[in-house]
BAKOLDO-428478 format. One line per field, with one value per residue: residue in three letters; z, x, y of N, C-alpha, C, O in turn; residue number from 0. Coordinates in steps of 0.001 Angstrom, whole numbers. Atoms other than C-alpha are relative to their C-alpha. Example, Ala and Ser with C-alpha at 12.3 -4.5 7.8 and 13.67 -1.06 7.14 Angstrom:
<recs>
r <- c(ALA, SER)
n_c3 <- c(0, -60)
n_c1 <- c(890, -820)
n_c2 <- c(-1190, -1190)
ca_c3 <- c(7800, 7140)
ca_c1 <- c(12300, 13670)
ca_c2 <- c(-4500, -1060)
c_c3 <- c(0, 730)
c_c1 <- c(900, -770)
c_c2 <- c(1200, 1090)
o_c3 <- c(665, 899)
o_c1 <- c(1936, -261)
o_c2 <- c(1181, 2198)
k <- c(0, 1)
</recs>
This chain:
<recs>
r <- c(MET, ASN, ILE, GLU, VAL, TYR, ALA, VAL, CYS, TYR, ASN, GLU, GLU, LYS, LEU, LEU, PRO, TYR, PHE, ILE, ARG, TYR, TYR, SER, GLN, PHE, ALA, ASN, ILE, ILE, VAL, TYR, ASP, ASN, TYR, SER, THR, ASP, ASN, SER, ILE, GLN, ILE, MET, GLN, ASP, ALA, GLY, VAL, ARG, THR, VAL, GLU, PHE, ASP, SER, GLY, ASN, GLU, PHE, ARG, GLU, ASP, ILE, LEU, VAL, ASP, VAL, ARG, ASN, ASN, ALA, TRP, LYS, ASP, SER, LYS, ALA, ASP, TRP, VAL, ILE, VAL, VAL, ASP, ILE, ASP, GLU, LEU, ILE, TYR, HIS, LYS, ASN, ILE, LYS, GLU, TYR, LEU, LYS, THR, LEU, GLN, GLY, THR, VAL, ILE, LEU, PRO, ARG, MET, PHE, GLU, MET, PHE, ALA, LYS, THR, PHE, PRO, VAL, THR, GLN, GLY, GLN, ILE, TYR, GLU, GLU, VAL, PHE, MET, GLY, THR, ASP, MET, THR, SER, LYS, MET, ASN, LEU, PHE, ARG, PRO, SER, GLU, ILE, LYS, ALA, MET, ASN, TYR, ASP, ALA, GLY, CYS, HIS, ASN, ALA, ARG, PRO, GLU, GLY, ASN, TYR, GLN, LEU, ASN, LEU, THR, SER, GLU, LEU, ILE, THR, MET, HIS, PHE, LYS, HIS, LEU, SER, PRO, GLU, TYR, THR, ILE, TRP, ARG, ASN, GLN, PHE, LEU, ASN, ALA, ARG, GLN, SER, SER, VAL, ASN, ARG, ALA, HIS, GLY, TRP, ASN, TRP, HIS, MET, GLY, GLU, PRO, GLY, GLU, ALA, THR, TYR, ARG, LYS, PHE, LYS, GLU, ILE, GLU, PRO, ARG, LEU, ILE, ASN, VAL, ILE)
n_c3 <- c(-1247, -613, -747, -626, -470, -1138, -211, -797, 782, -489, 942, 975, 1329, 1008, 354, 160, 1380, 392, -805, 526, 1386, 18, -657, 544, 1135, -370, -1384, -633, -898, -1175, -626, -1289, 86, -1297, 155, 899, 231, 1374, 996, -5, -32, 1299, 943, -239, 386, 1462, 510, -529, -1054, -1286, -1070, -1379, -792, -1368, -672, -823, -733, 829, -255, 640, -1060, 604, -679, 573, 1368, -91, -364, 1215, 903, -583, -143, 1085, 978, -668, 494, 1445, 605, 1206, 67, -501, -379, 25, -998, 394, -60, 1311, 799, 198, 1032, 187, 1468, 917, 1288, 164, -1405, -332, 441, -735, -1339, 84, 29, -1198, -1202, -1207, -422, -205, 967, -375, 1223, -149, -75, 477, -222, 1314, -17, 1224, -114, 80, -244, 1272, 630, 988, -67, -64, -1299, -601, 188, 1352, -124, -1174, 78, -658, -1436, -768, -904, -1356, -767, 584, -842, 300, 296, 910, -672, 173, -1228, -445, -707, -1014, -975, -423, 472, -1125, 468, -884, 611, 1286, 663, 526, -816, -223, -625, 479, -695, 867, 883, 475, 888, 632, 1324, 184, 1322, 1049, 884, -324, -670, -511, 258, -958, 697, -995, 335, 1350, 84, -1330, -404, -443, -1232, -1074, -239, -621, -1365, -829, -114, -946, -1292, -699, -652, -868, -1323, -1118, -7, 978, -464, -1149, 479, 1050, 1279, 1101, -391, 1193, 515, -558, 537, 743, 1454, 496, -117, 1116, 1211, -139, 213, 1435, 658, -392, 462, 1463, 635, -358, 561, 1066, 680, -710, 1054)
n_c1 <- c(-725, 344, -1107, 354, -1120, 336, -1022, 362, -257, 224, -484, -872, 487, -1053, -287, 1218, 309, -862, 418, 1274, -200, -654, 709, 1341, -96, 175, 447, 907, -781, 666, -924, 370, -453, -174, 572, -831, 475, -317, 944, -47, 1340, 623, -674, 481, 1408, 82, -486, 843, -716, 691, -763, 470, -686, -418, -449, -1208, -126, -788, -1412, -607, -74, -374, 702, 1346, -166, -279, 1254, 815, -594, 153, 1389, 888, 221, 364, 1271, -134, 252, -835, -1005, -1233, 65, -1243, 39, -1099, 207, 310, -1228, -535, 626, -472, -29, -387, 561, 1279, 121, 1164, -269, -1156, 425, 651, -1026, -834, 232, -170, 1123, -555, -1059, -950, -633, -1213, 437, -960, 215, -125, -539, 149, -542, 1130, 1273, 516, 1131, 575, 1418, 76, -352, -1100, -1275, -489, -873, -856, -304, -1284, 151, -927, 652, 332, 608, 1280, 1189, 981, 1166, 891, 308, 1338, 751, 710, -947, -717, 915, -539, -1360, -761, -1043, -579, -78, -667, 432, -1092, 13, 1332, 39, 1274, 658, 867, -711, -1081, -971, -670, -595, -1125, -587, 829, -563, 626, -798, 692, -715, 362, -216, -64, -1016, 328, -767, -333, 944, 1228, -295, -98, 1348, 846, -482, 360, 1458, 388, -637, 803, 1110, -531, 609, -899, -146, -1046, -1298, -429, -471, -992, 569, -52, -937, -658, 764, -550, -1333, -124, -24, -1346, -191, 721, -811, -1191, 409, 212, -1305, -733, 669, 62, -855, 449, 1318, 104, 1276, 878, 841)
n_c2 <- c(-258, -1270, -607, -1270, -820, -843, -1018, -1175, -1210, -1364, -1019, 665, -327, 95, 1393, 798, 385, 1121, 1145, 493, 417, 1309, 1096, 205, 921, 1404, 169, -948, -850, -544, -942, -576, -1388, -649, -1333, -804, -1362, -414, 503, 1466, 593, -199, 905, 1362, 61, -18, 1293, 1069, 721, 45, -645, 123, -1025, 297, -1213, 93, -1257, -911, 234, 1160, 1008, 1272, 1095, 82, 503, 1429, 655, 64, 992, 1330, 421, -430, 1081, 1260, 546, 177, 1308, 57, 1059, -606, -1405, -768, -1077, -878, -1442, -570, -90, 1344, 816, 1375, 81, 1066, -414, 685, 373, 808, 1369, 522, 390, 1313, 1052, -50, 786, -785, -850, -1344, -265, -1053, -513, -806, -1396, -993, -1435, -618, -1360, -790, -1349, -919, 677, 510, -681, 900, 332, 1451, 547, -751, 689, -265, -1167, 201, 1434, 249, 109, 833, 949, -404, 1078, 383, 94, 1044, -825, 717, 1262, 558, -277, 1196, 856, -776, -595, -1302, -255, -552, -906, -1004, -1328, 26, 1241, 826, 1212, 546, 1318, 553, 1099, 782, 921, -871, 630, -1139, 188, -921, 230, -571, -1021, -1277, -1019, -1182, -1246, -1050, -1267, -1057, -995, -452, -1240, -523, -1041, 664, 726, -989, -539, 1020, 221, -1150, 8, 1041, -243, -1002, 713, 1045, 48, 301, 1459, 310, -519, 792, 1298, -180, 403, -969, -1055, -555, -1130, -1220, -259, -1269, 140, 310, 1441, 625, -203, 835, 1387, 196, -3, 1190, 1214, 54, 1024, 1345, 270, 1000, 76, 929, 602)
ca_c3 <- c(117606, 120017, 121346, 123807, 124638, 128020, 128634, 131016, 129721, 130880, 128252, 125472, 122459, 120724, 120784, 120887, 117101, 116592, 119402, 118032, 114415, 115240, 117713, 116027, 113119, 115165, 118657, 120706, 122720, 126250, 127747, 131409, 131363, 134348, 133569, 130662, 130051, 126502, 123357, 124369, 125138, 121848, 119894, 121539, 121066, 117384, 116956, 118831, 121613, 124847, 127775, 131527, 133880, 137050, 139609, 141200, 142871, 139967, 140893, 139237, 141465, 140261, 142898, 141432, 137878, 138889, 140486, 137229, 135177, 137578, 137521, 134366, 132268, 134804, 133313, 129786, 127647, 124981, 123801, 124569, 126454, 126076, 129003, 127903, 128161, 125318, 124235, 123928, 120830, 120731, 117168, 114691, 110996, 111174, 114882, 114885, 112850, 114724, 118115, 116935, 116708, 120145, 123073, 126626, 128541, 129189, 126535, 127242, 124049, 123605, 124464, 122852, 123886, 120689, 119884, 117352, 116673, 115832, 116772, 114078, 111622, 109506, 108722, 108720, 111532, 113959, 113461, 109762, 110891, 114291, 113863, 115824, 119416, 122132, 124334, 127624, 130388, 129026, 130385, 130611, 128830, 126714, 128239, 128186, 130671, 130759, 132203, 134350, 137540, 138451, 137079, 140259, 138455, 140460, 139807, 136166, 135314, 134470, 137267, 137627, 139578, 137529, 139235, 137567, 134699, 134227, 131235, 130103, 126421, 125953, 122333, 120474, 117591, 119161, 120226, 122336, 121177, 123814, 122118, 124929, 123516, 120482, 120290, 123210, 123218, 123462, 126186, 128267, 127835, 128769, 131812, 133105, 132465, 134386, 137103, 137945, 138933, 140936, 144148, 147564, 147235, 144092, 145614, 148808, 146817, 144260, 141432, 138095, 139503, 135982, 135248, 137435, 135425, 134057, 130324, 129913, 131081, 128385, 125615, 126942, 126967, 123338, 122314, 124251, 123031, 119325, 118513, 120106, 118246, 116018, 113466, 115478, 112435)
ca_c1 <- c(-81338, -82256, -79517, -80054, -77645, -77794, -75948, -75928, -75943, -75446, -75102, -73681, -75046, -71664, -71320, -74918, -75426, -72436, -73559, -77093, -75972, -73781, -75826, -79191, -77921, -78233, -79618, -82344, -80959, -82024, -80392, -80590, -80394, -79165, -81389, -79332, -79580, -78208, -79825, -79313, -82975, -84157, -81562, -82715, -86396, -85879, -84092, -86770, -84371, -85999, -84896, -85239, -84467, -82456, -81389, -77987, -78708, -77074, -73712, -71340, -71868, -69966, -71657, -75085, -73859, -72498, -75828, -77622, -75183, -75547, -79341, -80742, -80551, -81845, -85341, -83983, -85231, -82599, -80146, -77256, -76973, -74268, -73532, -71439, -70957, -71933, -68279, -67867, -68608, -68330, -67338, -67254, -67854, -70741, -71497, -74978, -73983, -70693, -72424, -74349, -71059, -69666, -69382, -69579, -71971, -69697, -67449, -64314, -63598, -60145, -60441, -58750, -58441, -59047, -57239, -57878, -56179, -59489, -63075, -64729, -67165, -67996, -71638, -70808, -69482, -67077, -64409, -64201, -62488, -61085, -59312, -56042, -55693, -53806, -54645, -56403, -57935, -60914, -64450, -66920, -69554, -71285, -73139, -76231, -78832, -80594, -77440, -75999, -77809, -75506, -72357, -71299, -69338, -66954, -66451, -65491, -66727, -63257, -63700, -66712, -67673, -70344, -72829, -74765, -73688, -70427, -68416, -65879, -64924, -61483, -60992, -63574, -62766, -64878, -63244, -64416, -63389, -63379, -63789, -62756, -59712, -61266, -58711, -56902, -59377, -62427, -60767, -59933, -63427, -65113, -62907, -63521, -67246, -67546, -65112, -67370, -70030, -67693, -69384, -67799, -68396, -66261, -63532, -63446, -62924, -60555, -62933, -62425, -59502, -58119, -60888, -59086, -55865, -54582, -54819, -51043, -51124, -53653, -51565, -48524, -50407, -51457, -47881, -46446, -49024, -48787, -45764, -47540, -50844, -51893, -54626, -57454, -59661)
ca_c2 <- c(24927, 27695, 30007, 32850, 35672, 37396, 40677, 43639, 47190, 50747, 53512, 51353, 53225, 53124, 49322, 48112, 48301, 45979, 43664, 43372, 43117, 40133, 38093, 38640, 36515, 33329, 34020, 35651, 38571, 39462, 42557, 43562, 47339, 49356, 52386, 53693, 57430, 57545, 56102, 52460, 51712, 53187, 51195, 47974, 48765, 49549, 46210, 44248, 43250, 42127, 44318, 43867, 46753, 46354, 48928, 49513, 52850, 54729, 53203, 50777, 47719, 44664, 42478, 43312, 42723, 39321, 38447, 39286, 37190, 34284, 34257, 35887, 32701, 30168, 29824, 29464, 26564, 27218, 24589, 26962, 30230, 32859, 35196, 38166, 41914, 44236, 44445, 40650, 38570, 34765, 33977, 31129, 31607, 29105, 29108, 27600, 24555, 24229, 24101, 21035, 19147, 20014, 17638, 18943, 21174, 24176, 25699, 27736, 29720, 31197, 34898, 37880, 41524, 43500, 46761, 49513, 52836, 54499, 53708, 51553, 53097, 50049, 49355, 45648, 43481, 45136, 42460, 43351, 46549, 45548, 42209, 42562, 41456, 39578, 36600, 37233, 35098, 33184, 32927, 30047, 32100, 29436, 26491, 24268, 25589, 22229, 20639, 23434, 24455, 27366, 29003, 30816, 33520, 35677, 39404, 39899, 36381, 35061, 32528, 30240, 27131, 25369, 23048, 20267, 18035, 19905, 18673, 21270, 21503, 23066, 22063, 24103, 26471, 29210, 32448, 35377, 38850, 41599, 44984, 47272, 49078, 50740, 53557, 55185, 58067, 55781, 53690, 56764, 58202, 54930, 54365, 57874, 57575, 54300, 55316, 58257, 55681, 53451, 52384, 52109, 48352, 48181, 50308, 48252, 45047, 46557, 45685, 47462, 49433, 49932, 52426, 54919, 54747, 58080, 58699, 58515, 54891, 54045, 55626, 53782, 50481, 50889, 51648, 48714, 46205, 47071, 44813, 41834, 42133, 39230, 38716, 37147, 36513)
c_c3 <- c(498, 850, 562, 520, 1119, 245, 924, -751, 855, -988, -988, -1438, -1086, -482, -255, -1452, -490, 719, -585, -1410, -75, 570, -579, -1220, 390, 1389, 367, 1070, 1126, 733, 1301, 67, 1357, -64, -804, -245, -1393, -944, -4, -71, -1354, -1044, 161, -384, -1508, -600, 510, 1064, 1296, 1076, 1343, 817, 1353, 573, 809, 792, -730, 331, -812, 1100, -634, 657, -552, -1428, 9, 345, -1216, -929, 510, -24, -1200, -910, 579, -422, -1495, -419, -1260, 52, 570, 454, -16, 990, -220, 366, -1418, -885, -269, -1058, -7, -1476, -519, -1308, -292, 1366, 290, -402, 798, 1392, 7, 90, 1317, 1097, 1211, 284, 287, -942, 507, -1279, 326, -108, -401, 389, -1325, 128, -1360, 235, -31, 199, -1335, -504, -1013, 219, -8, 1403, 530, -266, -1426, 5, 1149, 101, 622, 1511, 644, 902, 1348, 702, -492, 1031, -444, -290, -984, 602, -266, 1286, 520, 848, 1175, 922, 427, -559, 1102, -475, 1153, -704, -1288, -825, -631, 801, 223, 636, -365, 859, -966, -795, -716, -784, -840, -1340, -201, -1431, -1130, -813, 275, 656, 543, -265, 929, -606, 980, -433, -1448, -205, 1412, 503, 518, 1338, 1191, 347, 746, 1445, 929, 264, 1040, 1383, 822, 737, 957, 1385, 1067, 100, -960, 518, 1165, -423, -1054, -1366, -1009, 320, -1222, -560, 561, -507, -724, -1500, -545, 34, -1148, -1296, 28, -263, -1478, -732, 295, -580, -1513, -622, 252, -586, -1117, -676, 695, -981, -1337)
c_c1 <- c(-310, 1170, -494, 1256, -510, 1155, -533, 451, -196, 664, 1024, -399, 1057, 216, -1248, -336, 847, -419, -1264, 163, 606, -891, -1385, 4, -350, -595, -1086, 783, -879, 1009, -598, 619, -49, -451, 931, -633, 345, -1033, -93, -1388, -675, 610, -521, -1468, -158, 401, -840, 675, -804, 880, -683, 784, 433, 677, 1264, 220, 843, 1485, 461, 260, 278, -722, -1412, 70, 253, -1270, -918, 542, -202, -1434, -890, -436, -672, -1341, 50, -281, 844, 944, 1328, -317, 1407, -163, 1227, -308, -238, 1249, 644, -807, 632, -142, 394, -686, -1342, -430, -1171, 200, 1136, -400, -669, 1011, 754, -457, 214, -1208, 427, 1175, 879, 686, 1304, -394, 1119, -447, 280, 454, -218, 576, -1094, -1291, -610, -1213, -693, -1501, -213, 278, 1257, 1351, 520, 973, 994, 295, 1347, -205, 1081, -810, -312, -658, -1417, -1122, -848, -1332, -975, -277, -1454, -805, -772, 884, 684, -1002, 444, 1403, 887, 1196, 507, -34, 819, -297, 1122, 153, -1442, 136, -1331, -496, -942, 809, 1104, 1030, 641, 610, 1063, 519, -764, 763, -605, 993, -930, 879, -539, 372, -42, 914, -164, 499, 331, -1043, -1307, 225, 69, -1379, -864, 425, -419, -1504, -460, 593, -773, -1173, 495, -617, 1051, 235, 1112, 1370, 537, 582, 1098, -485, 90, 903, 613, -739, 469, 1386, 42, 101, 1358, 264, -687, 779, 1243, -321, -194, 1343, 767, -600, 95, 907, -471, -1363, 71, -1356, -860, -909, 720)
c_c2 <- c(1399, 491, 1325, 685, 901, 975, 1083, 1247, 1234, 956, -566, 327, -126, -1431, -841, -349, -1175, -1280, -620, -542, -1399, -1096, -258, -919, -1438, -207, 1004, 760, 518, 880, 525, 1393, 681, 1463, 911, 1357, 518, -615, -1524, -640, 110, -929, -1418, -147, -62, -1341, -1167, -841, 59, 612, -207, 1017, -550, 1234, -265, 1287, 1026, -66, -1198, -1023, -1364, -1169, -179, -537, -1501, -767, -135, -1082, -1422, -508, 283, -1144, -1231, -595, -287, -1443, -184, -1192, 490, 1409, 587, 1141, 875, 1439, 519, 86, -1363, -753, -1379, -330, -1379, 335, -674, -532, -924, -1454, -615, -465, -1364, -1134, -126, -951, 910, 867, 1434, 167, 1139, 498, 730, 1470, 950, 1397, 699, 1461, 668, 1389, 1052, -777, -429, 768, -891, -190, -1508, -491, 689, -654, 106, 1169, -148, -1495, -354, -59, -841, -921, 644, -1183, -275, -37, -1193, 685, -633, -1371, -416, 218, -1207, -899, 706, 690, 1393, 131, 565, 838, 861, 1353, -71, -1225, -813, -1287, -427, -1381, -650, -1166, -703, -999, 769, -805, 1103, -394, 1080, 8, 670, 1050, 1374, 946, 1079, 1212, 1082, 1355, 1167, 1135, 469, 1420, 456, 997, -609, -698, 951, 557, -1004, -271, 1133, 41, -1016, 238, 1022, -639, -1081, 99, -243, -1506, -412, 409, -840, -1345, 119, -433, 1150, 1189, 689, 1210, 1328, 332, 1342, -257, -377, -1503, -731, 160, -879, -1469, -296, -96, -1285, -1272, -174, -1069, -1432, -356, -1040, 124, -1053, -734, 146)
o_c3 <- c(-269, 1734, -137, 1046, 960, 291, 1036, -1516, 1650, -1112, -1003, -2320, -2251, -1654, -921, -1713, -1197, 109, -796, -1746, -934, -117, -512, -1655, -446, 1815, -285, 1838, 891, 1168, 1327, 140, 2081, 379, -323, -311, -1754, -543, -924, -854, -1822, -1869, -827, -949, -2022, -1658, 144, 1286, 1690, 1201, 1434, 772, 1966, -161, 1456, 1260, -99, 285, -1237, 1870, -1142, -19, -668, -1832, -813, -195, -1399, -1444, -278, 117, -1335, -1415, -169, -222, -2103, 249, -2029, 1117, 1256, -143, 267, 907, 44, 789, -2391, -2110, -616, -956, -98, -2039, 8, -1307, -1086, 1557, 1087, 365, 1102, 1872, 1020, 418, 1501, 1361, 1117, -578, 366, -992, 1043, -1635, 1392, -986, -60, 310, -1835, 1065, -2409, 1343, 582, -97, -2288, 275, -1692, 1354, 36, 2379, -236, -430, -1692, -877, 1064, 584, 489, 2077, -25, 1229, 1838, 69, -608, 2238, -1630, 564, -1536, 840, -792, 2314, 1702, 1597, 2101, 463, 697, -685, 1082, -64, 2041, -1849, -1310, -2035, -1405, 346, 466, 506, 427, 1360, -1841, -320, -1883, -214, -1776, -1446, -279, -1742, -2298, -373, -400, 1388, 19, 102, 964, -710, 969, -182, -2315, -446, 2336, 1683, 1541, 2223, 2257, 1520, 1707, 2329, 2045, 1365, 1888, 2395, 2052, 1655, 1530, 1978, 771, 565, -609, 427, 1249, 223, -1451, -2249, -677, -62, -1166, -1300, 34, -26, -1370, -1935, -1526, -844, -1627, -2052, -998, -901, -1963, -1614, -592, -863, -2014, -1532, -453, -388, -1909, -127, 673, -813, -2367)
o_c1 <- c(-311, 1643, -1141, 2163, -1513, 2317, -1744, 1415, -1131, 1889, 2191, -273, 719, 523, -1173, -729, 344, -481, -1326, -395, 244, -1176, -1873, -1057, -802, -746, -1249, 1535, -1961, 2054, -1732, 1837, -1041, 266, 1361, -1855, -24, -2183, -670, -1605, -1295, -107, -783, -1861, -954, -94, -583, 292, -1288, 2047, -1910, 2014, -267, 1237, 1390, 1326, 1487, 2193, -340, 1212, -634, -1039, -1890, -764, -308, -1511, -1560, -227, -347, -1665, -1939, -1559, -963, -1568, -973, 136, 629, 1205, 2036, -1157, 2394, -1124, 2355, -1419, -30, 1133, 1823, -2029, 1854, -1233, 1291, -1808, -2130, -570, -1030, -121, 1112, 109, -633, 653, 1512, -1650, 886, -2065, -416, 2061, 383, 1755, 1443, -1172, 2285, -1628, 1399, 70, -141, 490, -971, -1352, -600, -2033, -1620, -1977, -1346, -129, 2164, 2351, 1655, 1825, 2131, -537, 1808, -974, 2008, -1962, 437, -924, -2233, -890, -916, -2219, -1837, 653, -2259, -472, -1108, 379, 1165, -1855, -388, 2128, 2101, 2334, -253, -479, 1905, -72, 851, 795, -2317, 1163, -2273, 286, -1536, 1836, 974, 1793, 29, 1292, 755, 1473, -445, 1788, -264, 1884, -2023, 2054, -1740, 1552, -968, 611, 654, -281, -447, -1395, -1839, -628, -473, -1733, -1545, -420, -881, -1947, -1296, -41, -752, -1732, -310, -666, 2168, 1288, 1975, 2338, 1739, 1493, 1686, 320, -166, 614, 975, -155, 128, 2006, -934, 495, 1449, 940, -190, 933, 1641, 455, 242, 1516, 1405, 124, -15, 457, -51, -1846, 1013, -2286, -524, -1185, 203)
o_c2 <- c(2362, -224, 2106, 40, 1598, 572, 1278, 1221, 1324, 973, -172, -523, -332, -1650, -1873, -1486, -2048, -2348, -1831, -1586, -2202, -2078, -1386, -1368, -2221, -1352, 2035, 161, 1056, 395, 1004, 1553, 594, 2360, 1959, 1488, 1636, -791, -2104, -1564, -846, -1494, -2104, -1168, -848, -1730, -2314, -1989, 1120, 242, -254, 1033, -1356, 2048, -1305, 1557, 1864, 939, -2031, -892, -2017, -2148, -1308, -1348, -2226, -1847, -1169, -1893, -2357, -1709, -346, -1133, -2164, -1788, -601, -2389, -1121, -1751, -247, 2081, -93, 1906, 458, 1761, -206, 124, -1431, -865, -1500, -243, -2038, 841, -160, -1740, -1852, -2362, -1808, -1478, -2062, -2265, -1078, -1097, 1936, 1063, 2328, -686, 2130, 3, 1330, 1843, 751, 1734, 641, 2162, 28, 1919, 2112, -1970, 350, 1254, -449, -176, -1988, 140, 1016, 45, -288, 1286, 315, -2263, -1488, 717, -1297, -638, 1490, -2205, 640, 45, -1517, 717, 51, -2141, 353, -372, -1268, -1736, 53, 1449, 2259, -856, 365, 609, 1247, 1440, -650, -1228, -1731, -2234, 403, -2047, -644, -1975, -73, -1484, 1137, -1585, 1616, -1414, 2270, 722, 452, 1571, 2345, 515, 1297, 1225, 1348, 1692, 1978, 2301, 162, 2342, 221, 996, -176, -631, 660, 670, -645, -410, 894, 365, -706, -63, 980, -38, -1815, 1176, -667, -1942, -1217, -346, -1093, -1864, -888, -732, 2308, 2323, 1864, 2001, 2387, 1280, 1723, -1339, -1115, -2038, -1750, -800, -1430, -2180, -1340, -936, -1850, -2226, -1293, -1766, -2349, -1471, -1059, 714, -2237, -1922, -287)
k <- c(0, 1, 2, 3, 4, 5, 6, 7, 8, 9, 10, 11, 12, 13, 14, 15, 16, 17, 18, 19, 20, 21, 22, 23, 24, 25, 26, 27, 28, 29, 30, 31, 32, 33, 34, 35, 36, 37, 38, 39, 40, 41, 42, 43, 44, 45, 46, 47, 48, 49, 50, 51, 52, 53, 54, 55, 56, 57, 58, 59, 60, 61, 62, 63, 64, 65, 66, 67, 68, 69, 70, 71, 72, 73, 74, 75, 76, 77, 78, 79, 80, 81, 82, 83, 84, 85, 86, 87, 88, 89, 90, 91, 92, 93, 94, 95, 96, 97, 98, 99, 100, 101, 102, 103, 104, 105, 106, 107, 108, 109, 110, 111, 112, 113, 114, 115, 116, 117, 118, 119, 120, 121, 122, 123, 124, 125, 126, 127, 128, 129, 130, 131, 132, 133, 134, 135, 136, 137, 138, 139, 140, 141, 142, 143, 144, 145, 146, 147, 148, 149, 150, 151, 152, 153, 154, 155, 156, 157, 158, 159, 160, 161, 162, 163, 164, 165, 166, 167, 168, 169, 170, 171, 172, 173, 174, 175, 176, 177, 178, 179, 180, 181, 182, 183, 184, 185, 186, 187, 188, 189, 190, 191, 192, 193, 194, 195, 196, 197, 198, 199, 200, 201, 202, 203, 204, 205, 206, 207, 208, 209, 210, 211, 212, 213, 214, 215, 216, 217, 218, 219, 220, 221, 222, 223, 224, 225, 226, 227, 228, 229, 230, 231, 232)
</recs>
């Protein structure tokens, strides 16, 4: 079985090692890089990850990112494709064998927002250290490219309108873990970093507005969410 993972990247040197370490176990990885200026390109080259550059005018343009996610996989001959961000892992303890058993052409894994008090330092898989989270809105991020002509993702990719032989599977054991809140300090730094690149297009549509939240709001969110965290794995 052939599985391909498609992702977009801009300056993700902190998470790329975890992303590559996980997906390279069972899939071919193709990353569309938005001219990263940190060590991201070198990390991907060292790992043998295929990269494709795309330009957004040195701005954070959600409309361009959505266009990449909607089109990057369309020539794929894989049995399954996964369309995710660098901070998203689709997990099953035996994913390749499990996918052979699934009915349907589009899978909707249950999605969790993962939280950690400190940024992970494990040399293993990130979820060995960061395993607490809460439910969040899921994404149709796993599908058969031979059966689906278009996904038609909206901004953020939580909404999609698949075209083709669309048969949704809601019953799978797969989960998606979103590793965005890896300590309050990391979350604040990442939000500020990305917010500095926010385009007028994003601001006009209200996309990624949370990146402009003050640091106090992030600390408050971590404190409020802690009693509701569950073991995801």
